[in-house]
C-alpha positions as a Markdown table, in Angstrom:
| # | Residue | x | y | z |
|---|---|---|---|---|
| 1 | Unk | -35.3 | -14.1 | 5.8 |
| 2 | Unk | -33.5 | -17.4 | 6.1 |
| 3 | Unk | -30.4 | -18.2 | 4.1 |
| 4 | Unk | -31.3 | -19.6 | 0.7 |
| 5 | Unk | -28.7 | -21.8 | -1.0 |
| 6 | Unk | -30.3 | -21.5 | -4.4 |
| 7 | Unk | -30.2 | -17.7 | -4.2 |
| 8 | Unk | -26.6 | -17.7 | -3.0 |
| 9 | Unk | -25.4 | -20.0 | -5.9 |
| 10 | Unk | -27.4 | -18.0 | -8.4 |
| 11 | Unk | -25.6 | -14.8 | -7.4 |
| 12 | Unk | -22.2 | -16.6 | -7.6 |
| 13 | Unk | -23.1 | -18.1 | -11.0 |
| 14 | Unk | -24.2 | -14.8 | -12.4 |
| 15 | Unk | -21.6 | -12.4 | -10.9 |
| 16 | Unk | -18.7 | -14.7 | -10.0 |
| 17 | Unk | -16.4 | -14.5 | -7.0 |
| 18 | Unk | -13.4 | -12.1 | -6.9 |
| 19 | Unk | -10.0 | -13.7 | -6.8 |
| 20 | Unk | -7.4 | -12.2 | -4.4 |
| 21 | Unk | -4.5 | -13.1 | -6.7 |
| 22 | Unk | -5.6 | -11.1 | -9.8 |
| 23 | Unk | -4.1 | -7.6 | -9.4 |
| 24 | Unk | -1.5 | -5.1 | -10.7 |
| 25 | Unk | 0.4 | -2.5 | -8.8 |
| 26 | Unk | 2.0 | 0.6 | -10.2 |
| 27 | Unk | 4.3 | 2.5 | -7.8 |
| 28 | Unk | 5.2 | 6.1 | -8.8 |
| 29 | Unk | 8.3 | 7.4 | -7.0 |
| 30 | Unk | 8.8 | 11.0 | -6.0 |
| 31 | Unk | 10.3 | 11.7 | -9.4 |
| 32 | Unk | 7.0 | 10.7 | -10.9 |
| 33 | Unk | 8.5 | 7.7 | -12.6 |
| 34 | Unk | 7.3 | 4.1 | -12.2 |
| 35 | Unk | 9.8 | 1.2 | -11.9 |
| 36 | Unk | 8.3 | -1.6 | -14.1 |
| 37 | Unk | 10.4 | -4.3 | -12.4 |
| 38 | Unk | 9.4 | -3.2 | -8.9 |
| 39 | Unk | 5.7 | -3.3 | -9.9 |
| 40 | Unk | 6.2 | -6.9 | -11.2 |
| 41 | Unk | 7.9 | -8.1 | -8.1 |
| 42 | Unk | 5.0 | -7.0 | -5.8 |
| 43 | Unk | 3.8 | -10.1 | -4.1 |
| 44 | Unk | 1.0 | -8.7 | -2.0 |
| 45 | Unk | -0.8 | -5.4 | -1.3 |
| 46 | Unk | -4.0 | -4.4 | 0.5 |
| 47 | Unk | -7.0 | -2.3 | -0.5 |
| 48 | Unk | -7.2 | -0.3 | 2.7 |
| 49 | Unk | -10.2 | 0.9 | 4.5 |
| 50 | Unk | -10.7 | 4.1 | 6.4 |
| 51 | Unk | -12.2 | 5.0 | 9.8 |
| 52 | Unk | -14.4 | 7.9 | 10.8 |
| 53 | Unk | -13.4 | 9.8 | 13.9 |
| 54 | Unk | -16.2 | 9.8 | 16.4 |
| 55 | Unk | -16.9 | 11.3 | 19.8 |
| 56 | Unk | -19.5 | 10.6 | 22.4 |
| 57 | Unk | -22.4 | 13.1 | 22.3 |
| 58 | Unk | -24.8 | 13.2 | 25.2 |
| 59 | Unk | -27.0 | 16.2 | 25.2 |
| 60 | Unk | -29.9 | 14.5 | 26.8 |
| 61 | Unk | -30.9 | 10.9 | 27.2 |
| 62 | Unk | -29.1 | 8.3 | 25.1 |
| 63 | Unk | -25.4 | 8.8 | 24.2 |
| 64 | Unk | -24.6 | 8.7 | 20.5 |
| 65 | Unk | -21.4 | 8.4 | 18.7 |
| 66 | Unk | -21.1 | 11.4 | 16.2 |
| 67 | Unk | -18.6 | 11.9 | 13.5 |
| 68 | Unk | -16.0 | 14.7 | 13.5 |
| 69 | Unk | -12.9 | 15.8 | 11.6 |
| 70 | Unk | -11.4 | 14.0 | 8.6 |
| 71 | Unk | -11.3 | 10.3 | 8.1 |
| 72 | Unk | -8.3 | 8.2 | 9.4 |
| 73 | Unk | -6.5 | 6.2 | 6.7 |
| 74 | Unk | -4.6 | 3.1 | 7.7 |
| 75 | Unk | -1.1 | 2.6 | 6.3 |
| 76 | Unk | -0.8 | 0.2 | 3.4 |
| 77 | Unk | 1.8 | -2.7 | 3.4 |
| 78 | Unk | 3.3 | -4.0 | 0.2 |
| 79 | Unk | 5.5 | -7.1 | 0.0 |
| 80 | Unk | 8.0 | -7.7 | -2.7 |
| 81 | Unk | 10.0 | -10.6 | -4.0 |
| 82 | Unk | 13.7 | -9.7 | -4.0 |
| 83 | Unk | 16.0 | -10.1 | -7.0 |
| 84 | Unk | 19.5 | -11.4 | -6.5 |
| 85 | Unk | 21.1 | -7.9 | -6.0 |
| 86 | Unk | 18.2 | -6.7 | -3.8 |
| 87 | Unk | 17.3 | -3.8 | -6.1 |
| 88 | Unk | 13.8 | -3.6 | -4.5 |
| 89 | Unk | 15.3 | -3.0 | -1.0 |
| 90 | Unk | 17.8 | -0.5 | -2.5 |
| 91 | Unk | 14.9 | 1.5 | -4.2 |
| 92 | Unk | 12.9 | 1.6 | -0.9 |
| 93 | Unk | 16.0 | 2.7 | 1.1 |
| 94 | Unk | 16.8 | 5.4 | -1.4 |
| 95 | Unk | 13.2 | 6.7 | -1.1 |
| 96 | Unk | 13.4 | 6.6 | 2.7 |
| 97 | Unk | 16.7 | 8.6 | 2.4 |
| 98 | Unk | 14.7 | 11.4 | 0.7 |
| 99 | Unk | 12.4 | 11.5 | 3.8 |
| 100 | Unk | 15.2 | 11.5 | 6.4 |
| 101 | Unk | 18.8 | 11.8 | 5.2 |
| 102 | Unk | 20.5 | 9.0 | 7.1 |
| 103 | Unk | 23.9 | 9.1 | 5.4 |
| 104 | Unk | 26.1 | 11.5 | 3.5 |
| 105 | Unk | 25.8 | 10.6 | -0.2 |
| 106 | Unk | 29.5 | 11.6 | -0.8 |
| 107 | Unk | 31.2 | 9.8 | 2.1 |
| 108 | Unk | 28.6 | 7.2 | 3.1 |
| 109 | Unk | 29.0 | 8.2 | 6.7 |
| 110 | Unk | 26.0 | 8.6 | 9.0 |
| 111 | Unk | 24.7 | 12.2 | 8.5 |
| 112 | Unk | 22.8 | 14.6 | 10.6 |
| 113 | Unk | 19.4 | 13.0 | 10.0 |
| 114 | Unk | 18.0 | 16.0 | 8.2 |
| 115 | Unk | 14.3 | 15.7 | 7.4 |
| 116 | Unk | 13.4 | 16.4 | 3.8 |
| 117 | Unk | 10.6 | 18.6 | 2.5 |
| 118 | Unk | 7.2 | 16.8 | 2.4 |
| 119 | Unk | 6.6 | 17.8 | -1.2 |
| 120 | Unk | 10.0 | 16.4 | -2.3 |
| 121 | Unk | 9.3 | 12.9 | -1.2 |
| 122 | Unk | 5.5 | 12.7 | -1.7 |
| 123 | Unk | 4.1 | 15.2 | -4.2 |
| 124 | Unk | 4.4 | 13.1 | -7.3 |
| 125 | Unk | 4.4 | 9.7 | -5.5 |
| 126 | Unk | 1.4 | 7.4 | -5.6 |
| 127 | Unk | 0.5 | 3.7 | -5.6 |
| 128 | Unk | -2.2 | 2.5 | -7.9 |
| 129 | Unk | -3.7 | -0.9 | -7.2 |
| 130 | Unk | -5.9 | -2.4 | -10.0 |
| 131 | Unk | -8.1 | -5.4 | -9.2 |
| 132 | Unk | -8.4 | -7.6 | -12.3 |
| 133 | Unk | -11.1 | -10.1 | -13.2 |
| 134 | Unk | -10.3 | -13.7 | -14.4 |
| 135 | Unk | -9.9 | -12.4 | -17.9 |
| 136 | Unk | -7.3 | -9.8 | -16.9 |
| 137 | Unk | -9.7 | -6.8 | -17.3 |
| 138 | Unk | -9.6 | -4.0 | -14.8 |
| 139 | Unk | -12.7 | -4.0 | -12.5 |
| 140 | Unk | -11.5 | -1.7 | -9.7 |
| 141 | Unk | -8.7 | 0.8 | -9.4 |
| 142 | Unk | -7.6 | 2.3 | -6.1 |
| 143 | Unk | -5.0 | 5.1 | -5.8 |
| 144 | Unk | -3.0 | 6.0 | -2.7 |
| 145 | Unk | -2.0 | 9.6 | -2.9 |
| 146 | Unk | 1.2 | 11.3 | -1.5 |
| 147 | Unk | 2.8 | 8.0 | -0.4 |
| 148 | Unk | 6.2 | 7.3 | 1.2 |
| 149 | Unk | 7.7 | 4.3 | 2.8 |
| 150 | Unk | 7.3 | 4.8 | 6.6 |
| 151 | Unk | 9.1 | 1.5 | 7.5 |
| 152 | Unk | 10.9 | -1.2 | 5.7 |
| 153 | Unk | 10.8 | -4.7 | 7.3 |
| 154 | Unk | 13.8 | -6.8 | 8.2 |
| 155 | Unk | 15.0 | -9.3 | 5.7 |
| 156 | Unk | 15.8 | -12.6 | 7.5 |
| 157 | Unk | 18.7 | -14.7 | 6.3 |
| 158 | Unk | 19.2 | -18.2 | 7.7 |
| 159 | Unk | 21.1 | -21.4 | 7.0 |
| 160 | Unk | 18.4 | -23.4 | 8.8 |
| 161 | Unk | 15.5 | -22.5 | 6.5 |
| 162 | Unk | 14.8 | -24.3 | 3.3 |
| 163 | Unk | 15.8 | -22.2 | 0.2 |
| 164 | Unk | 13.0 | -19.9 | -0.9 |
| 165 | Unk | 12.8 | -16.4 | -2.4 |
| 166 | Unk | 13.7 | -13.5 | -0.2 |
| 167 | Unk | 11.0 | -10.9 | 0.4 |
| 168 | Unk | 11.0 | -7.4 | 1.7 |
| 169 | Unk | 7.9 | -5.6 | 3.0 |
| 170 | Unk | 7.3 | -1.9 | 3.4 |
| 171 | Unk | 4.6 | 0.0 | 5.2 |
| 172 | Unk | 3.6 | 3.1 | 3.2 |
| 173 | Unk | 2.0 | 6.2 | 4.8 |
| 174 | Unk | -0.2 | 8.3 | 2.5 |
| 175 | Unk | -2.5 | 11.3 | 2.7 |
| 176 | Unk | -5.6 | 9.7 | 1.4 |
| 177 | Unk | -6.9 | 7.1 | -1.1 |
| 178 | Unk | -9.4 | 7.4 | -3.9 |
| 179 | Unk | -11.4 | 5.1 | -6.1 |
| 180 | Unk | -10.3 | 5.9 | -9.7 |
| 181 | Unk | -12.2 | 3.1 | -11.4 |
| 182 | Unk | -13.5 | 4.3 | -14.8 |
| 183 | Unk | -17.3 | 4.3 | -14.9 |
């Protein structure tokens, strides 16, 4: 069947096109609490996909790729605008410090790099991404479960760049995601 412009425009007219800038983010830290300001400062987030592990299976004749084991979930990257005192970076650093203790909280000196317990830094943590329509109504809700910041990007400062807002990005690892859109 050939591409039909009338059918295409009819679908767009009846269903509309999704806009990438209509979303909300709710980040729940290991304590279970959500920082409202941190959620507001989120500039961008992805709705990640997943991959199925496959292996070549050739019993006789043609080789087929067959699925095995659990799916593979790609890490999700969030980017945040920074407030003047870099509270967003401080919150991410504190969370990472639960994962691997990089300094002694009493003295501030570099510590022994003790790894925290998985449940302590992930059990109550999650990221909820809600895609909104043009009227601000929820149309799709996506939940990343057992998240933690795997890496925090460098923040570049420069006298040679025109003034603009600072941003910090973090790559979050998670156990799995689920679609939590109400029916």
